N, C-alpha and C positions, 0 to 999 in steps of 0.2 A: 322627451322622445325627439329624435333628429329627423331631419327631412329624408324621405326616401326609405324609411323602415318598412319592411315586408309585413311585419305583425305589429298591431299597436302595443304599446307597453314596453317593447324591446328596442334598445339602442342599436344603431347600426354604426359600427366602429370602422368601417372601411373608409379608406381616404377618399375625400371629395376631390373635385378638380381643382378647387381653390386652396387645398391644404398642401399642395406641393411644397416641398422644401427647396429653395433655390441652391444650386451648386455654387460654391464660393469661387469667385473670379481669381485670376492669377494675382490681381493687385491685393485682393483682400488675404490671399494666402501669404504673400510676401510680408504684408504688414503683421500678420499674426506670428510669422517665423522671426521677424525683427523684434517684436515685442517679447516673445519668448526668450530670445537671446539676450536681451537687456535684463531679463529677470535671472539669468544664469542657466538656462536650458540650452544645450548644444544640439543643434541640428546637424545631422549627418546623412549623406545620401544613402539610400537603402542598400545600394550594392556594397559600400565599404564597410557597413556594419558587421563586425564580426560575431558570429554566434557563439556563445560560450560552449565548450565541448563538455558534455557530460561524462565524468569518469565512472565506468561501470563498477559497481561493488564486486568484489572477488567472490566468486561462487564457491560456498563450502561444500566439501565433499561428504556425502552422507556416509556414516559409519555403520549405522544399524539399519539395514535395508530390508531385512526379513521380517515378515510378520509371523508371529507365532501365537496361536489361539489355544488357552489351557482351560479347562474346566475346572474351577476351584469354588471353595465355600466363600461367601462374601467376607469372612472373618480372615481367612488366609489372604485374599486380595487386599483387603485393608492393611494387614501386617506388611505385605510386600510394598505397598504404596508408602505406607508410613516409613518403612526402613529407607527407601530410596529417598524420600523427602528429608529425613532426618540426617542422612549423611550427604545431602546435596549431590547426588549422583543420578545420571540418566538411568532409566529403568533397564536399558541394555547393559550398562555397567553393572547394575545390581543383579541381573540374570547371569552375567558371566562370573561374578563372585560367588553367586550361589552355586554354580556348577564346579568352580574350582574348590570351594569348601566341601561339597559332597564327594568330590574325587578324593580329596584328602583323607576324608572319613573312611570311604571305602578302602583306601590303600592301607590305613591304619589298622582297619578290621582284618584285612587280608594277611597283612604281616603278623598281627598279633595272635592269630589262630594257629 
């Protein structure tokens, strides 16, 4: 238990007056800088240090921006997801292909009758 604890059994982690860490003097800072430079570390003034400019990554334009909610059976949803995964296409592309095939089938039915 440290001296000055408010409750017995609890340590007081506040800094005491004699725990102050002294600020290094100018001579100590210069000696540390020289020692670091002898080891290969270069000290540069804070004003002249150039900050690396971060190159922003290009923003991708969203293609499929509309949300479309359809009530389907779980089996049909699984078939749709599996089709898109199997052909490694986005679900928006799979929907476009589905609509294209449906329109072709409709046109074939209308021309054949």
